[in-house]
N, CA, C and O of each residue as an XYZ file, in Angstrom:
836
protein
N       4.398     20.636     32.677
C       5.034     19.697     31.753
C       4.959     18.276     32.293
O       4.709     17.325     31.552
N       5.184     18.149     33.620
C       5.118     16.831     34.240
C       3.699     16.271     34.183
O       3.500     15.074     33.972
N       2.711     17.156     34.374
C       1.319     16.717     34.311
C       0.955     16.272     32.903
O       0.234     15.292     32.712
N       1.464     17.005     31.921
C       1.186     16.639     30.534
C       1.783     15.282     30.201
O       1.135     14.445     29.573
N       3.037     15.067     30.631
C       3.683     13.779     30.378
C       2.936     12.652     31.075
O       2.803     11.555     30.532
N       2.448     12.928     32.282
C       1.691     11.915     33.021
C       0.399     11.564     32.313
O       0.026     10.393     32.236
N      -0.295     12.584     31.789
C      -1.545     12.325     31.076
C      -1.302     11.563     29.772
O      -2.079     10.684     29.401
N      -0.218     11.912     29.087
C       0.121     11.186     27.864
C       0.452      9.731     28.165
O       0.068      8.825     27.426
N       1.173      9.523     29.266
C       1.489      8.155     29.668
C       0.222      7.381     30.006
O       0.114      6.191     29.711
N      -0.730      8.062     30.625
C      -2.009      7.429     30.929
C      -2.740      7.016     29.654
O      -3.330      5.938     29.580
N      -2.689      7.904     28.641
C      -3.325      7.577     27.364
C      -2.716      6.348     26.718
O      -3.439      5.494     26.204
N      -1.383      6.247     26.738
C      -0.717      5.080     26.155
C      -0.981      3.817     26.985
O      -1.065      2.718     26.437
N      -1.108      3.977     28.296
C      -1.430      2.816     29.145
C      -2.826      2.286     28.830
O      -3.049      1.076     28.789
N      -3.757      3.206     28.611
C      -5.105      2.781     28.224
C      -5.074      2.070     26.875
O      -5.808      1.106     26.658
N      -4.220      2.551     25.967
C      -4.071      1.882     24.675
C      -3.498      0.485     24.871
O      -3.895     -0.452     24.178
N      -2.557      0.337     25.819
C      -1.999     -0.980     26.109
C      -3.054     -1.932     26.655
O      -3.079     -3.109     26.297
N      -3.928     -1.419     27.522
C      -5.018     -2.250     28.027
C      -5.977     -2.641     26.900
O      -6.507     -3.752     26.874
N      -6.188     -1.700     25.963
C      -7.037     -2.016     24.811
C      -6.407     -3.115     23.961
O      -7.112     -3.983     23.447
N      -5.085     -3.082     23.812
C      -4.392     -4.138     23.065
C      -4.596     -5.493     23.728
O      -4.861     -6.491     23.058
N      -4.469     -5.517     25.051
C      -4.664     -6.769     25.780
C      -6.092     -7.283     25.600
O      -6.308     -8.477     25.393
N      -7.060     -6.374     25.682
C      -8.456     -6.770     25.496
C      -8.693     -7.296     24.085
O      -9.451     -8.249     23.898
N      -8.051     -6.684     23.090
C      -8.194     -7.128     21.704
C      -7.629     -8.533     21.534
O      -8.250     -9.375     20.884
N      -6.465     -8.794     22.107
C      -5.852    -10.120     22.000
C      -6.742    -11.190     22.640
O      -6.911    -12.276     22.085
N      -7.305    -10.878     23.801
C      -8.200    -11.827     24.472
C      -9.447    -12.069     23.630
O      -9.885    -13.209     23.475
N     -10.013    -11.000     23.091
C     -11.203    -11.132     22.248
C     -10.919    -11.994     21.022
O     -11.710    -12.874     20.682
N      -9.793    -11.744     20.359
C      -9.453    -12.499     19.149
C      -9.256    -13.976     19.463
O      -9.701    -14.841     18.708
N      -8.595    -14.259     20.567
C      -8.375    -15.660     20.953
C      -9.703    -16.361     21.219
O      -9.922    -17.475     20.745
N     -10.599    -15.708     21.981
C     -11.899    -16.307     22.296
C     -12.737    -16.455     21.030
O     -13.387    -17.482     20.833
N     -12.727    -15.437     20.170
C     -13.543    -15.450     18.954
C     -13.119    -16.574     18.015
O     -13.959    -17.323     17.515
N     -11.819    -16.688     17.779
C     -11.326    -17.713     16.849
C     -11.540    -19.105     17.425
O     -11.967    -20.013     16.713
N     -11.251    -19.274     18.686
C     -11.404    -20.590     19.310
C     -12.872    -21.034     19.367
O     -13.170    -22.228     19.343
N     -13.763    -20.073     19.441
C     -15.180    -20.406     19.532
C     -15.728    -20.905     18.201
O     -16.528    -21.840     18.176
N     -15.312    -20.296     17.099
C     -15.910    -20.598     15.807
C     -15.067    -21.525     14.941
O     -15.507    -21.881     13.848
N     -13.893    -21.927     15.370
C     -13.091    -22.835     14.566
C     -13.555    -24.277     14.749
O     -14.176    -24.624     15.754
N     -13.246    -25.089     13.778
C     -13.593    -26.502     13.850
C     -12.639    -27.223     14.803
O     -11.421    -27.130     14.649
N     -13.169    -27.919     15.754
C     -12.323    -28.611     16.736
C     -11.583    -29.784     16.117
O     -10.455    -30.084     16.508
N     -12.207    -30.449     15.155
C     -11.600    -31.651     14.576
C     -10.559    -31.324     13.511
O      -9.608    -32.083     13.326
N     -10.728    -30.206     12.811
C      -9.845    -29.901     11.693
C      -8.926    -28.707     11.964
O      -8.290    -28.204     11.038
N      -8.846    -28.253     13.192
C      -8.023    -27.084     13.503
C      -6.547    -27.458     13.575
O      -6.184    -28.563     13.979
N      -5.711    -26.510     13.173
C      -4.264    -26.651     13.236
C      -3.703    -25.504     14.070
O      -4.259    -24.406     14.081
N      -2.604    -25.765     14.766
C      -2.024    -24.760     15.654
C      -1.587    -23.524     14.868
O      -1.870    -22.394     15.267
N      -0.898    -23.743     13.753
C      -0.377    -22.619     12.968
C      -1.514    -21.779     12.389
O      -1.460    -20.549     12.419
N      -2.539    -22.443     11.862
C      -3.660    -21.701     11.291
C      -4.422    -20.936     12.369
O      -4.908    -19.832     12.122
N      -4.527    -21.519     13.564
C      -5.184    -20.825     14.665
C      -4.406    -19.580     15.065
O      -4.994    -18.515     15.251
N      -3.100    -19.702     15.196
C      -2.258    -18.557     15.542
C      -2.339    -17.487     14.456
O      -2.388    -16.294     14.759
N      -2.353    -17.911     13.196
C      -2.434    -16.973     12.086
C      -3.735    -16.180     12.130
O      -3.726    -14.961     11.958
N      -4.848    -16.861     12.359
C      -6.146    -16.183     12.409
C      -6.208    -15.195     13.566
O      -6.684    -14.072     13.402
N      -5.724    -15.612     14.742
C      -5.740    -14.736     15.914
C      -4.869    -13.513     15.678
O      -5.286    -12.389     15.959
N      -3.667    -13.724     15.165
C      -2.729    -12.622     14.961
C      -3.237    -11.644     13.914
O      -3.186    -10.432     14.126
N      -3.728    -12.154     12.781
C      -4.207    -11.278     11.710
C      -5.407    -10.450     12.158
O      -5.481     -9.254     11.872
N      -6.344    -11.083     12.858
C      -7.507    -10.352     13.353
C      -7.096     -9.303     14.385
O      -7.642     -8.200     14.405
N      -6.140     -9.647     15.234
C      -5.671     -8.708     16.260
C      -4.999     -7.491     15.632
O      -5.231     -6.364     16.067
N      -4.172     -7.707     14.618
C      -3.488     -6.592     13.956
C      -4.490     -5.649     13.308
O      -4.335     -4.430     13.379
N      -5.521     -6.211     12.674
C      -6.546     -5.373     12.037
C      -7.282     -4.523     13.076
O      -7.523     -3.337     12.853
N      -7.634     -5.126     14.203
C      -8.350     -4.385     15.244
C      -7.438     -3.369     15.927
O      -7.885     -2.281     16.289
N      -6.167     -3.715     16.105
C      -5.220     -2.778     16.732
C      -5.019     -1.557     15.845
O      -4.880     -0.441     16.347
N      -5.004     -1.759     14.537
C      -4.890     -0.622     13.605
C      -6.062      0.330     13.770
O      -5.894      1.548     13.715
N      -7.251     -0.230     13.972
C      -8.423      0.617     14.205
C      -8.358      1.290     15.564
O      -8.802      2.428     15.718
N      -7.803      0.590     16.559
C      -7.716      1.152     17.911
C      -6.706      2.283     17.998
O      -6.784      3.107     18.909
N      -5.753      2.339     17.064
C      -4.748      3.402     17.091
C      -5.327      4.748     16.675
O      -4.789      5.792     17.047
N      -6.417      4.739     15.909
C      -7.018      5.990     15.445
C      -7.526      6.864     16.597
O      -7.236      8.061     16.603
N      -8.275      6.322     17.582
C      -8.675      7.170     18.715
C      -7.483      7.719     19.494
O      -7.533      8.845     19.990
N      -6.415      6.935     19.602
C      -5.220      7.423     20.285
C      -4.613      8.598     19.522
O      -4.184      9.583     20.122
N      -4.583      8.485     18.206
C      -4.060      9.564     17.365
C      -4.877     10.840     17.570
O      -4.317     11.922     17.749
N      -6.195     10.707     17.543
C      -7.069     11.868     17.729
C      -6.886     12.470     19.115
O      -6.851     13.692     19.261
N      -6.767     11.617     20.141
C      -6.605     12.099     21.504
C      -5.298     12.881     21.664
O      -5.282     13.950     22.275
N      -4.208     12.349     21.117
C      -2.914     13.002     21.271
C      -2.883     14.363     20.572
O      -2.358     15.337     21.111
N      -3.454     14.415     19.361
C      -3.462     15.683     18.628
C      -4.323     16.719     19.345
O      -3.918     17.872     19.494
N      -5.508     16.309     19.786
C      -6.402     17.250     20.464
C      -5.857     17.659     21.829
O      -6.099     18.776     22.285
N      -5.115     16.752     22.488
C      -4.598     17.063     23.813
C      -3.483     18.101     23.744
O      -3.274     18.850     24.697
N      -2.761     18.149     22.615
C      -1.657     19.101     22.488
C      -2.136     20.509     22.140
O      -1.337     21.445     22.156
N      -3.425     20.680     21.825
C      -3.915     21.972     21.368
C      -4.955     22.539     22.316
O      -5.640     21.810     23.033
N      -5.052     23.869     22.298
C      -6.104     24.563     23.030
C      -7.391     24.550     22.216
O      -7.420     24.062     21.086
N      -8.439     25.086     22.794
C      -9.724     25.092     22.112
C      -9.708     25.963     20.860
O     -10.480     25.727     19.931
N      -8.836     26.965     20.828
C      -8.761     27.832     19.659
C      -7.860     27.277     18.555
O      -7.663     27.930     17.530
N      -7.310     26.069     18.760
C      -6.500     25.430     17.733
C      -5.012     25.642     17.865
O      -4.244     25.024     17.128
N      -4.571     26.494     18.778
C      -3.142     26.721     18.982
C      -2.567     25.660     19.907
O      -3.281     25.083     20.728
N      -1.260     25.408     19.766
C      -0.604     24.424     20.610
C      -0.451     24.951     22.036
O      -0.270     26.149     22.254
N      -0.527     24.049     22.985
C      -0.311     24.419     24.381
C       1.157     24.764     24.617
O       2.024     24.477     23.792
N       1.408     25.389     25.769
C       2.764     25.876     26.052
C       3.782     24.741     26.074
O       4.901     24.907     25.590
N       3.407     23.596     26.628
C       4.361     22.494     26.747
C       4.559     21.759     25.421
O       5.561     21.068     25.232
N       3.607     21.911     24.510
C       3.677     21.183     23.233
C       4.402     22.037     22.194
O       3.790     22.535     21.248
N       5.705     22.198     22.381
C       6.481     22.968     21.422
C       6.713     22.133     20.158
O       6.192     21.025     20.033
N       7.483     22.663     19.246
C       7.684     21.993     17.958
C       8.319     20.624     18.119
O       7.911     19.672     17.452
N       9.314     20.508     18.994
C      10.014     19.228     19.162
C       9.105     18.173     19.777
O       9.077     17.029     19.324
N       8.358     18.565     20.816
C       7.476     17.613     21.504
C       6.375     17.131     20.571
O       6.127     15.930     20.466
N       5.711     18.071     19.889
C       4.616     17.692     18.994
C       5.124     16.821     17.843
O       4.453     15.881     17.418
N       6.328     17.153     17.344
C       6.884     16.362     16.247
C       7.202     14.939     16.706
O       6.950     13.983     15.972
N       7.754     14.788     17.916
C       8.075     13.461     18.435
C       6.821     12.626     18.619
O       6.807     11.440     18.287
N       5.762     13.240     19.150
C       4.512     12.509     19.370
C       3.900     12.092     18.031
O       3.470     10.950     17.867
N       3.865     13.022     17.081
C       3.296     12.710     15.776
C       4.116     11.639     15.057
O       3.550     10.770     14.394
N       5.449     11.695     15.181
C       6.297     10.681     14.551
C       6.070      9.310     15.169
O       6.072      8.300     14.465
N       5.874      9.271     16.490
C       5.627      7.993     17.165
C       4.351      7.338     16.643
O       4.335      6.144     16.343
N       3.282      8.128     16.535
C       2.017      7.599     16.017
C       2.160      7.203     14.551
O       1.625      6.177     14.130
N       2.884      8.016     13.769
C       3.074      7.716     12.352
C       3.825      6.407     12.166
O       3.459      5.595     11.317
N       4.882      6.196     12.961
C       5.620      4.940     12.871
C       4.748      3.764     13.306
O       4.903      2.649     12.808
N       3.832      4.023     14.237
C       2.885      2.983     14.629
C       1.999      2.573     13.470
O       1.764      1.385     13.247
N       1.503      3.572     12.724
C       0.709      3.281     11.524
C       1.540      2.523     10.494
O       1.085      1.526      9.933
N       2.755      2.997     10.249
C       3.641      2.314      9.304
C       3.797      0.839      9.661
O       3.650     -0.042      8.814
N       4.097      0.593     10.934
C       4.363     -0.778     11.383
C       3.133     -1.664     11.222
O       3.221     -2.770     10.689
N       1.986     -1.169     11.686
C       0.767     -1.977     11.631
C       0.324     -2.234     10.199
O      -0.073     -3.351      9.866
N       0.385     -1.215      9.347
C      -0.024     -1.404      7.951
C       0.933     -2.332      7.216
O       0.510     -3.112      6.362
N       2.215     -2.253      7.542
C       3.179     -3.170      6.928
C       2.905     -4.608      7.349
O       3.009     -5.528      6.537
N       2.556     -4.800      8.619
C       2.223     -6.145      9.105
C       0.959     -6.661      8.423
O       0.866     -7.846      8.100
N      -0.020     -5.768      8.200
C      -1.242     -6.169      7.512
C      -0.931     -6.654      6.098
O      -1.439     -7.688      5.665
N      -0.097     -5.906      5.383
C       0.285     -6.333      4.035
C       1.028     -7.658      4.072
O       0.816     -8.515      3.213
N       1.900     -7.833      5.064
C       2.632     -9.096      5.205
C       1.673    -10.257      5.440
O       1.839    -11.329      4.858
N       0.678    -10.048      6.285
C      -0.286    -11.112      6.584
C      -1.151    -11.435      5.368
O      -1.354    -12.603      5.037
N      -1.660    -10.395      4.705
C      -2.618    -10.604      3.613
C      -1.955    -11.224      2.384
O      -2.532    -12.096      1.734
N      -0.740    -10.768      2.069
C      -0.131    -11.193      0.813
C       0.939    -12.266      0.966
O       1.434    -12.774     -0.040
N       1.311    -12.626      2.186
C       2.357    -13.639      2.339
C       1.988    -14.717      3.353
O       1.903    -15.894      3.004
N       1.773    -14.326      4.582
C       1.589    -15.308      5.648
C       0.290    -16.091      5.473
O       0.315    -17.321      5.431
N      -0.843    -15.395      5.372
C      -2.141    -16.075      5.279
C      -2.246    -16.942      4.019
O      -2.683    -18.088      4.118
N      -1.858    -16.435      2.825
C      -1.921    -17.317      1.643
C      -1.044    -18.552      1.776
O      -1.444    -19.645      1.374
N       0.169    -18.386      2.347
C       1.053    -19.538      2.476
C       0.447    -20.592      3.407
O       0.447    -21.781      3.085
N      -0.062    -20.160      4.545
C      -0.669    -21.101      5.500
C      -1.886    -21.776      4.879
O      -2.090    -22.978      5.045
N      -2.696    -20.991      4.161
C      -3.902    -21.555      3.551
C      -3.550    -22.630      2.516
O      -4.074    -23.743      2.564
N      -2.672    -22.292      1.594
C      -2.338    -23.234      0.529
C      -1.531    -24.418      1.059
O      -1.610    -25.517      0.508
N      -0.765    -24.206      2.108
C      -0.004    -25.321      2.684
C      -0.946    -26.386      3.237
O      -0.776    -27.573      2.959
N      -1.933    -25.968      4.016
C      -2.858    -26.942      4.592
C      -3.876    -27.428      3.576
O      -4.438    -28.511      3.733
N      -4.123    -26.629      2.521
C      -4.995    -27.096      1.444
C      -4.336    -28.252      0.702
O      -4.999    -29.226      0.344
N      -3.015    -28.141      0.469
C      -2.279    -29.219     -0.186
C      -2.096    -30.404      0.754
O      -2.012    -31.549      0.309
N      -2.036    -30.126      2.051
C      -1.854    -31.215      3.016
C      -3.034    -32.177      2.997
O      -2.873    -33.377      3.222
N      -4.219    -31.640      2.726
C      -5.408    -32.489      2.680
C      -5.408    -33.388      1.445
O      -5.942    -34.496      1.474
N      -4.799    -32.895      0.352
C      -4.822    -33.651     -0.912
C      -3.553    -34.458     -1.140
O      -3.509    -35.307     -2.030
N      -2.509    -34.197     -0.335
C      -1.222    -34.861     -0.551
C      -1.078    -36.031      0.419
O      -1.900    -36.230      1.313
N      -0.018    -36.790      0.215
C       0.241    -37.961      1.049
C       1.139    -37.652      2.235
O       1.626    -38.564      2.903
N       1.361    -36.369      2.498
C       2.184    -36.008      3.648
C       3.599    -35.614      3.288
O       4.460    -35.558      4.165
N       3.865    -35.336      2.014
C       5.179    -34.883      1.567
C       5.309    -33.397      1.890
O       4.800    -32.551      1.154
N       5.993    -33.079      2.994
C       6.085    -31.698      3.460
C       6.800    -30.811      2.464
O       6.377    -29.679      2.234
N       7.867    -31.297      1.871
C       8.638    -30.500      0.909
C       7.777    -30.110     -0.290
O       7.829    -28.970     -0.752
N       6.994    -31.049     -0.788
C       6.109    -30.769     -1.913
C       5.031    -29.760     -1.538
O       4.688    -28.882     -2.330
N       4.502    -29.891     -0.328
C       3.477    -28.953      0.143
C       4.023    -27.539      0.226
O       3.350    -26.589     -0.173
N       5.235    -27.391      0.741
C       5.859    -26.074      0.871
C       6.099    -25.458     -0.499
O       5.847    -24.269     -0.695
N       6.584    -26.253     -1.452
C       6.852    -25.743     -2.797
C       5.579    -25.244     -3.470
O       5.564    -24.163     -4.057
N       4.512    -26.033     -3.383
C       3.253    -25.644     -4.020
C       2.667    -24.409     -3.343
O       2.156    -23.507     -4.006
N       2.750    -24.381     -2.003
C       2.237    -23.219     -1.270
C       3.010    -21.959     -1.634
O       2.420    -20.892     -1.797
N       4.329    -22.079     -1.762
C       5.147    -20.924     -2.150
C       4.819    -20.472     -3.566
O       4.836    -19.277     -3.861
N       4.523    -21.421     -4.435
C       4.204    -21.075     -5.820
C       2.938    -20.236     -5.890
O       2.894    -19.224     -6.589
N       1.911    -20.658     -5.165
C       0.670    -19.887     -5.166
C       0.835    -18.559     -4.424
O       0.265    -17.543     -4.822
N       1.614    -18.576     -3.353
C       1.823    -17.355     -2.576
C       2.572    -16.311     -3.383
O       2.381    -15.111     -3.185
N       3.424    -16.765     -4.296
C       4.178    -15.834     -5.138
C       3.244    -14.948     -5.960
O       3.572    -13.796     -6.244
N       2.088    -15.478     -6.341
C       1.111    -14.670     -7.062
C       0.594    -13.519     -6.211
O       0.433    -12.404     -6.706
N       0.332    -13.782     -4.930
C      -0.116    -12.731     -4.024
C       0.983    -11.692     -3.798
O       0.704    -10.495     -3.726
N       2.226    -12.148     -3.687
C       3.349    -11.229     -3.515
C       3.485    -10.324     -4.734
O       3.786     -9.138     -4.603
N       3.261    -10.889     -5.921
C       3.323    -10.094     -7.149
C       2.250     -9.011     -7.157
O       2.512     -7.871     -7.541
N       1.041     -9.374     -6.731
C      -0.042     -8.388     -6.650
C       0.328     -7.275     -5.674
O       0.091     -6.099     -5.952
N       0.906     -7.642     -4.536
C       1.322     -6.657     -3.541
C       2.382     -5.720     -4.113
O       2.327     -4.509     -3.900
N       3.343     -6.283     -4.836
C       4.398     -5.463     -5.443
C       3.814     -4.491     -6.460
O       4.240     -3.338     -6.531
N       2.838     -4.948     -7.252
C       2.203     -4.081     -8.249
C       1.468     -2.935     -7.566
O       1.563     -1.789     -8.004
N       0.732     -3.237     -6.489
C       0.016     -2.194     -5.763
C       0.976     -1.170     -5.171
O       0.719      0.033     -5.224
N       2.086     -1.650     -4.604
C       3.065     -0.739     -4.019
C       3.696      0.156     -5.084
O       3.899      1.349     -4.858
N       4.003     -0.421     -6.239
C       4.612      0.365     -7.309
C       3.640      1.413     -7.857
O       4.021      2.554     -8.115
N       2.379      1.007     -8.030
C       1.376      1.964     -8.510
C       1.203      3.094     -7.506
O       1.192      4.269     -7.872
N       1.068      2.726     -6.236
C       0.890      3.747     -5.205
C       2.101      4.627     -5.022
O       1.979      5.772     -4.587
N       3.283      4.103     -5.351
C       4.506      4.867     -5.139
C       4.772      5.869     -6.248
O       5.179      7.000     -5.980
N       4.548      5.467     -7.489
C       5.011      6.281     -8.602
C       3.907      7.036     -9.341
O       4.179      8.089     -9.918
N       2.690      6.541     -9.344
C       1.632      7.220    -10.101
C       1.290      8.594     -9.531
O       1.139      9.537    -10.308
N       1.158      8.759     -8.178
C       0.742     10.080     -7.677
C       1.836     11.145     -7.743
O       1.545     12.319     -7.514
N       3.086     10.780     -8.048
C       4.177     11.747     -7.994
C       4.027     12.794     -9.099
O       3.697     12.484    -10.243
N       4.279     14.023     -8.718
C       4.222     15.137     -9.664
C       5.647     15.518    -10.053
O       6.305     16.293     -9.360
N       6.109     14.968    -11.162
C       7.471     15.204    -11.609
C       7.483     16.354    -12.609
O       6.837     16.261    -13.653
N       8.202     17.440    -12.315
C       8.249     18.557    -13.272
C       8.927     18.149    -14.577
O       9.907     17.403    -14.578
N       8.397     18.643    -15.667
C       8.920     18.298    -16.986
C       9.927     19.365    -17.428
O       9.548     20.447    -17.875
N      11.194     19.044    -17.295
C      12.253     19.959    -17.705
C      12.768     19.529    -19.079
O      13.175     18.384    -19.275
N      12.740     20.453    -20.006
C      13.111     20.122    -21.378
C      14.582     19.732    -21.505
O      14.924     18.856    -22.299
N      15.449     20.374    -20.733
C      16.885     20.140    -20.871
C      17.400     19.007    -19.985
O      18.594     18.706    -20.006
N      16.523     18.378    -19.210
C      16.969     17.323    -18.302
C      17.140     16.010    -19.061
O      16.394     15.712    -19.994
N      18.131     15.236    -18.644
C      18.385     13.941    -19.268
C      17.481     12.881    -18.662
O      16.808     13.124    -17.661
N      17.471     11.696    -19.280
C      16.652     10.602    -18.760
C      17.128     10.191    -17.376
O      16.310      9.872    -16.513
N      18.428     10.193    -17.151
C      18.960      9.815    -15.844
C      18.518     10.806    -14.769
O      18.202     10.404    -13.649
N      18.494     12.103    -15.104
C      18.054     13.114    -14.141
C      16.577     12.942    -13.801
O      16.164     13.180    -12.666
N      15.780     12.526    -14.795
C      14.358     12.291    -14.527
C      14.169     11.100    -13.600
O      13.352     11.149    -12.680
N      14.924     10.027    -13.840
C      14.833      8.850    -12.975
C      15.313      9.182    -11.566
O      14.708      8.762    -10.579
N      16.400      9.937    -11.481
C      16.941     10.330    -10.174
C      15.932     11.169     -9.403
O      15.737     10.964     -8.205
N      15.288     12.120    -10.089
C      14.274     12.955     -9.449
C      13.076     12.128     -8.999
O      12.480     12.403     -7.957
N      12.725     11.109     -9.789
C      11.612     10.230     -9.441
C      11.863      9.512     -8.126
O      10.984      9.454     -7.265
N      13.075      8.959     -7.970
C      13.396      8.246     -6.737
C      13.576      9.202     -5.562
O      13.312      8.825     -4.420
N      14.019     10.423     -5.817
C      14.123     11.410     -4.741
C      12.748     11.784     -4.215
O      12.552     11.924     -3.008
N      11.787     11.946     -5.139
C      10.416     12.242     -4.724
C       9.817     11.089     -3.941
O       9.107     11.296     -2.958
N      10.109      9.866     -4.383
C       9.599      8.687     -3.680
C      10.208      8.583     -2.285
O       9.516      8.253     -1.322
N      11.503      8.867     -2.184
C      12.161      8.784     -0.887
C      11.706      9.855      0.079
O      11.706      9.629      1.289
N      11.319     11.016     -0.425
C      10.882     12.098      0.456
C       9.566     11.785      1.143
O       9.297     12.304      2.226
N       8.743     10.945      0.532
C       7.467     10.569      1.148
C       7.592      9.350      2.041
O       6.626      8.958      2.696
N       8.789      8.737      2.076
C       9.061      7.569      2.923
C       8.129      6.393      2.611
O       7.860      5.566      3.482
N       7.640      6.322      1.376
C       6.792      5.204      0.981
C       5.373      5.303      1.496
O       4.614      4.338      1.414
N       4.999      6.473      2.034
C       3.663      6.614      2.613
C       2.571      6.444      1.566
O       1.557      5.797      1.824
N       2.776      7.026      0.377
C       1.740      6.920     -0.653
C       1.572      5.480     -1.123
O       0.454      5.032     -1.375
N       2.690      4.750     -1.241
C       2.608      3.352     -1.670
C       1.844      2.522     -0.647
O       0.990      1.711     -1.004
N       2.161      2.734      0.633
C       1.509      1.983      1.699
C       0.030      2.352      1.790
O      -0.825      1.483      1.960
N      -0.262      3.643      1.678
C      -1.653      4.100      1.760
C      -2.490      3.551      0.610
O      -3.631      3.134      0.807
N      -1.915      3.552     -0.597
C      -2.648      3.035     -1.757
C      -2.929      1.550     -1.604
O      -4.021      1.092     -1.939
N      -1.963      0.791     -1.103
C      -2.145     -0.651     -0.931
C      -3.231     -0.945      0.104
O      -4.096     -1.792     -0.118
N      -3.178     -0.239      1.233
C      -4.190     -0.444      2.277
C      -5.565     -0.008      1.777
O      -6.563     -0.674      2.055
N      -5.628      1.098      1.044
C      -6.909      1.559      0.503
C      -7.485      0.548     -0.489
O      -8.693      0.315     -0.519
N      -6.610     -0.049     -1.299
C      -7.069     -1.068     -2.250
C      -7.642     -2.270     -1.510
O      -8.678     -2.809     -1.899
N      -6.964     -2.691     -0.439
C      -7.479     -3.805      0.366
C      -8.815     -3.446      1.000
O      -9.706     -4.290      1.098
N      -8.956     -2.195      1.431
C     -10.205     -1.759      2.048
C     -11.360     -1.817      1.049
O     -12.456     -2.267      1.384
N     -11.109     -1.360     -0.173
C     -12.152     -1.393     -1.206
C     -12.537     -2.836     -1.524
O     -13.720     -3.157     -1.631
N     -11.532     -3.710     -1.676
C     -11.818     -5.123     -1.956
C     -12.613     -5.749     -0.821
O     -13.579     -6.476     -1.053
N     -12.201     -5.463      0.402
C     -12.922     -6.002      1.557
C     -14.347     -5.486      1.641
O     -15.259     -6.237      1.987
N     -14.550     -4.208      1.328
C     -15.890     -3.632      1.353
C     -16.782     -4.282      0.300
O     -17.937     -4.608      0.576
N     -16.244     -4.472     -0.911
C     -17.017     -5.129     -1.968
C     -17.343     -6.570     -1.603
O     -18.438     -7.060     -1.877
N     -16.370     -7.249     -0.976
C     -16.620     -8.641     -0.546
C     -17.709     -8.692      0.519
O     -18.569     -9.572      0.500
N     -17.662     -7.728      1.457
C     -18.685     -7.709      2.508
C     -20.064     -7.403      1.944
O     -21.056     -7.993      2.373
N     -20.136     -6.475      0.976
C     -21.416     -6.140      0.342
C     -21.963     -7.351     -0.415
O     -23.149     -7.667     -0.323
N     -21.084     -8.026     -1.163
C     -21.517     -9.209     -1.931
C     -21.980    -10.327     -1.016
O     -22.972    -11.000     -1.295
N     -21.255    -10.522      0.081
C     -21.595    -11.612      1.007
C     -22.917    -11.362      1.710
O     -23.710    -12.284      1.899
N     -23.156    -10.116      2.098
C     -24.380     -9.814      2.845
C     -25.582     -9.620      1.923
O     -26.688     -9.360      2.396
């Protein structure tokens, strides 16, 4: 058991080193290709952070595969030390990691990045009225937030399989709908939103290349 815990700790330490390497890479990459004359501190930090979060999300997948495979024997059964509680705790830790990273990605794509972009876009055309720049940036960013809300709602409620009971009232149907949504912990909504972003990004990359 002690050896297993030590190996798991080693795996997470390697993931931590990968995070550090990703942060260094993102900083060097952004600083290398950004304009020296027109760069802003906030926009630089935003680009580095957003790129790092995207790469960290990808780096978590090998860790997930390693942890699952490490808990099992070659025949697919769990090892002696990986009982139900241990395996559940490890899987929950990785799942919460996915939740956190995907939530940060949605925050960056639909709120932080649009606000920073439109703020500095207005700064170039305005006379330096900060309050006006913030208002206009928030106005445009609200459109992105609306799109995000629509994606979350579609992903949350469309896939649900609600049984059709003839004698149930409208309130019971609504209550059952929210119970089904709560049982999935918003996973379907988050997955649908990230998948939609992936498809859009893939189409953009195909069009650009």
